Residue, then its C-alpha position, 0 to 999 in steps of 0.5 A: m448126482t448119484s447113480s440112483v437118480g440116473a436109474a430113476a430117470k431111465a425108469c421114467n423113459v427119458s428121451s432125447t432129441s438132437l435139434s437141427v436148426n439154422p446155423d445161427c442157432l445153437a443145437t444140443n440134446v434136449y431130454e424129456i422127463d416125467p416130473f412125477c418120477d424124476a426127483r430132480w424136478d422137485a429139487l429144482t422147484h425148491t432151489d431155483p429162485r424163479a420157481s413158483v407154486f405153479h412149477t411144483v409137483n403139487w400143482l401138477r398133481a392136482l391138474q392130473t387128478t382133476y383134469g387128466y393133464e399129463p405133465l412133461v419137463v424138457t431140459t438140456c441136462p442129461p440123465g444122472a446130471t444135476l438138473t439146472n434148467g427145465l421148462v414144464f408143460c402139460r399135454v391138454e388134449s381136447w376135442l373142443t379146443g385142440r391138442r396143445f402143450v401149455s405151461l401151465p394150465f390155470a397158472d397165472h404165470c410159469e417162468p421158464l427155469v433157464s440160465d440164458s437165452a440159449e437154453l430157452q431157445n433150445l428147449l422151445l425149438h424142441m417143443r416147436q419140433r414136437v408141435d410140427a411133427d406130431k400135429w399139435k395145435y400149439i405150445e404156450i408159455r406164460a412168462v413175466d421175465c423171459r422173452p423168446g427169441s425170434q428163432t423160436g417162432l413164438s409170438p405174444s398172444a395175450t398181455y396181462n397185468f401182474h401184481r405183487l405186494d412186498l411183505r418185507k415191512n412190519a405190519h404197521e408199515l404195510f397197513h399204512g401203505f394201503h389206500k386210506n379210504c378204500i382199504q384201511r376203512k374197509i378193514r376197520r369196518a369189518e372189525r367194527e362189524k365183528l366179522r368172524y375169521e376162519e381158516g383151514t381146509s375142512e370140508n365145512l370151509l370148502q363148502k362155504f367157499y364153494e357156495l360163495l364161488i357159485i354166487a360170484r361166478r353167476r354174477q360174473r356170468l361164468p361157470a364155477q370151477p369144479l368142486a373136484w379141482f379144489r379137493g385136488l388142490i387140498a389133497a396136493f398142497g395140504e397145509d400150504l393151502k388155506i381157505r379163508v372165510a369171513t362170516k357175519d352172524g353165521v352167514p358166509v360173506a367172502s372167501i379166498v384161497t391162498l397157496t404158499h411156496k417158499k417165500s411167496m404167498v399166492y392169492k389164487y381164488g376169491c369170491s363174495d356175496a355182493r349183498f354184504h360188500r359194504l361190510g368189508g369182508v374181502a379187505f378183511l380176508f386179504w389183510n389176515a392173509i397178508q399178516d399170516g404170510r408175513d408171520k410165516g416169513c414170506e417176502e411177497f404176496e402175489m395178487g395174480r393177473s388182471d386183464n388190461s381192460d379190468v381197470g377196477l381190479i387193477t385199481f383194487k390191487e394197487r390200492w394195497g400198494a402192490a407193484r405192477t409188472e407185465l405178464r405176457y403169454w407166448t404161443y407157437p404158432q400164433r393163436p388168439p388168446l381165447n380158446l373158445s370162440g367169441r360166439q361160444m362164450a357169448i352164448l354161454r354168458r347169456l345162459i349162465p344167469h338163468m341156470p339152476t345151481s345144479a346145471l351151473k356145476i355141471a357146466g363147470n365140470l364140462f367147461y374147464r377141462h377144455v380151457g386149461 
């Protein structure tokens, strides 16, 4: 690595810690770097096959811009060396839900970029030491493939289903892999209804999406994410983000937001107006996004996480032919999966259906800052 990288690392206030652990564990220097000013992190997210859209500087920038979360990366690679591993966190500091390190807020998953269990153990032991020494509430990682060793002290706090659709087929094969009655017929219905398809990042499309999001989140008894969050994502991702909207006679009926990184297209947000579900708008948008991803050379279409209890959502994803894997969240010390108490959530969900739209937006602005 060139000396300029080493200089940049020093400018970013790289720190190192030598871990003292029990004799059965490895001990090595662990360095903390700022992913915004150390170009090695951006390079790693473009070369490591495990790096997802959520590892990127774009995602981190949107989190910082909207919610003020500050990121850090821990690595065993010293300043000036090529970055070959890293574990990225955001510092979430909330008077309501506590001070914690999360990898990463609002990301479905964020795999540690490590070569082996020894690297993972050293990085997690460093973060455990930070939590204990500085009295943070906990650390959390969200992983599909890795399993922290018992020495780290991390334990499972929540388990979800995670679905991915293989796009390495032609359009005909993909379409005929969909459930005939529940997916194929809905796509054909949308075509017969002559739904209009729009995509892009214009303010007009953002407003159509957000109006549908308010409708859908009210139906789900949850506040809508802040409009500023979606503006932050658009600013950070540019052409790698698309808002896709289906309209019928000028009325928006469904919308989804997708993100693209390397060989993956990620479905991240979706919403619809229940009055028009019979028109097949959601299926129509998914099919357009899948074809777009395949045409761009993407090899997979991520359909996101699902609660184990949400049988309807799991069934919907599997009717597209998506493969299911287990997604597990790990914390130290052990914490319940919800950041807000059941009582607080119950009160909020009772109030939401009766809130005017303006109040619902304010609730979202206040709520999401604390639950990342």
